[in-house]
Structure formats: structure tokens, C-alpha cells
C-alpha positions in Angstrom: 4.2 -16.0 -0.7 6.7 -18.8 -0.3 9.4 -16.3 0.7 7.1 -14.9 3.4 6.2 -18.4 4.7 9.8 -19.5 4.7 11.2 -16.4 6.4 8.3 -15.3 8.7 6.4 -18.6 9.2 3.2 -17.5 7.5 2.1 -16.5 4.0 2.1 -12.8 3.4 -1.7 -12.3 3.8 -1.6 -14.0 7.2 1.2 -11.9 8.7 -1.2 -9.2 9.9 -3.9 -11.6 11.0 -1.4 -13.4 13.2 -0.9 -10.3 15.4 -4.6 -9.3 15.4 -4.7 -6.1 13.5 -8.3 -4.8 13.6 -9.1 -2.5 10.8 -10.2 0.4 13.0 -7.0 0.6 15.0 -4.8 0.2 11.9 -6.7 3.1 10.2 -6.2 5.2 13.4 -2.4 4.4 13.2 -2.3 5.5 9.6 -4.3 8.7 10.2 -1.8 9.8 12.9 0.6 10.7 10.1 3.6 9.9 12.3 7.0 9.2 10.7 9.2 6.8 12.5 12.7 8.2 11.9 15.0 6.1 14.0 14.8 3.0 16.2 17.5 1.9 18.6 16.9 -1.4 20.4 18.9 -2.9 23.2 17.8 -6.5 23.9 18.7 -9.5 25.9 17.6 -12.7 24.1 17.4 -16.1 25.8 16.8 -18.7 23.1 16.3 -21.5 25.6 13.4 -19.7 27.2 12.4 -18.1 23.9 12.3 -14.8 25.8 13.3 -11.2 25.1 13.9 -8.2 27.5 14.4 -5.0 25.6 14.3 -1.2 25.5 13.5 0.6 22.3 14.2 4.3 21.7 12.2 5.7 18.9 12.5 9.2 17.2 9.1 10.1 15.8 8.0 13.2 13.8 4.4 14.4 13.8 3.3 15.0 10.2 -0.4 15.4 11.2 -2.4 17.6 13.6 -1.4 18.2 17.2 -1.7 15.1 19.4 -2.1 14.2 23.1 -1.3 10.5 22.5 0.1 8.1 19.9 -0.5 4.6 18.8 2.2 2.0 18.0 2.3 -1.6 17.2 4.1 -4.3 19.2 3.9 -8.1 19.2 1.1 -9.0 21.6 3.3 -11.5 23.6 5.6 -8.6 24.5 4.4 -6.6 27.5 5.3 -3.0 28.1 7.1 -2.3 31.4 7.1 1.4 31.0 7.7 4.3 28.7 9.0 7.9 28.6 8.5 10.7 26.1 11.4 13.2 25.9 12.6 11.8 29.2 9.4 12.2 31.2 7.3 9.2 32.3 4.4 8.5 30.1 1.2 6.6 30.6 0.7 3.4 28.5 -2.2 1.2 27.6 -1.6 -2.1 25.7 -4.3 -4.1 23.9 -3.3 -7.1 21.8 -0.7 -5.8 19.2 -1.3 -2.1 20.0 0.3 0.3 22.4 -1.2 3.7 23.2 1.2 6.2 24.8 -0.2 9.3 26.5 1.7 12.6 26.1 2.2 15.0 29.0 2.1 18.0 26.7 0.6 18.5 23.2 2.7 17.2 20.3 2.6 19.9 17.6 2.7 19.3 13.8 6.2 18.9 12.4 7.7 18.5 15.9 9.9 15.4 16.8 9.8 13.5 20.1 11.9 10.7 21.5 9.9 7.8 23.0 11.6 5.1 25.0 9.7 1.8 25.7 10.8 -1.0 28.0 9.2 -4.4 27.3 9.6 -8.1 27.7 8.0 -11.4 26.9 8.2 -14.9 25.7 7.1 -16.1 22.3 6.4 -19.8 22.0 3.5 -20.1 19.6 4.1 -22.1 16.3 1.3 -20.1 14.6 3.1 -16.7 15.1 5.8 -15.6 12.7 8.3 -14.8 15.4 10.8 -17.5 16.3 13.3 -17.4 19.1 15.4 -20.5 19.5 18.7 -22.1 18.7 17.8 -22.5 15.1 15.3 -19.6 14.9 15.2 -15.9 14.4 13.2 -12.8 15.2 11.0 -11.4 12.5 11.3 -7.7 11.7 9.1 -4.8 12.8 6.4 -4.9 15.4 7.3 -8.5 16.1 10.1 -7.5 18.4 10.1 -3.7 18.7 7.5 -1.0 18.5 6.7 0.5 15.1 4.1 2.9 13.6 3.2 1.1 10.4 4.8 -2.1 8.9 7.0 -1.0 6.1 7.7 2.5 7.4 11.4 3.1 6.6 13.7 4.2 9.4 17.3 4.1 10.5 17.8 1.4 13.0 20.5 0.1 15.4 20.2 -3.1 17.4 22.4 -4.2 20.3 21.7 -7.8 21.2 23.0 -9.7 24.1 23.0 -13.5 23.6 24.5 -16.6 25.2 27.9 -17.5 23.9 27.9 -19.7 20.8 24.9 -18.0 19.3 25.5 -16.3 16.0 23.7 -13.2 14.8 23.1 -12.5 11.1 21.4 -9.5 9.7 20.7 -7.6 6.6 21.2 -3.9 6.1 24.0 -1.4 5.9 27.5 -1.4 7.4 27.9 -2.0 11.0 29.0 -4.6 13.6 27.1 -7.8 13.6 
């Protein structure tokens, strides 16, 4: 719990409460049986404004029944500017920490799709576990890019644009940091 508080700003049990995860929506996300395979994020971060403008490209595989839409999680302070599914524009609806994306054609079991989401926002709430600032950091997962379920393992790549003099540190495998 001390680790969670030190690294994410809140004790472990409060992490989900901070982004408003209602049980019904979370259950719906789990029941989708969607596997997040890869995430690529391109983001411009402005520490002075505590803002983020980003595009996330997600590769998702449907492990459940056929679908006409999907649910993802994203920090509620980040507002979606648009989305595509396999290159075609997709309808989106956002409520608190949840993002619903409509699919133009049915998504069959075991099939994979590529979802691209553009979003932006500013986070300046001391009670939320996301920090952007000269001495801060961005928390993982749905705090700064869309995910299915917290803890879902995926391959990720992030390209961050920051003002000069700002240092980026990350954990993970080999790559340029």
C-alpha cells in the first residue's frame, strides 16, 4: 500500500475509486473477453499546463462472442477527439472513465482489430493518481492511454514529445528512452 501511495498518489484500494469505476461497467468490460495485444502511444506533454495531447493505437483480439461495440477505460480528464477502427471512422461515447466505441461491422470471435483513439486533456487534481509536472510523472494504464482492464499485459511503445530539459525515465524492456 505504501508503494502504491508513493508511486501513484493513492493507496491501492483507492486507485479504482479515483477514476470512478462503477461495478456494472467494469463487469461489462470483463465480460467482453477482449485481449489488448499492443498499444502504441504518441503524446505531446506540456508539464507547465499539466496537459497531454495524444493518439493511441491499440491492437485488440476478440476472445468472446461477436460484438458491435467495445468498452475501454481512459482517465476521465482526458477527452476523446475521435476514433477509427481498422482505418474507418467510429462513433464514440465517453462517460467518466469509460469509452464506448461503435463498430461499423460485426467483430467476430478470435478476430483482431486496430483501434486508433485521439484524445487530450489536463490533469490538475491532487486527489487523482496522475501527475504531470516538472517533478511529476504519468501513472500507467488508463490514466494516460485507453486500456481494456487494468493489469492486462500487452506490448507497448510510447513516443513522447516534451520540452527540452525534461528527462523521461521508464521501466520495461529494451528501447530508446
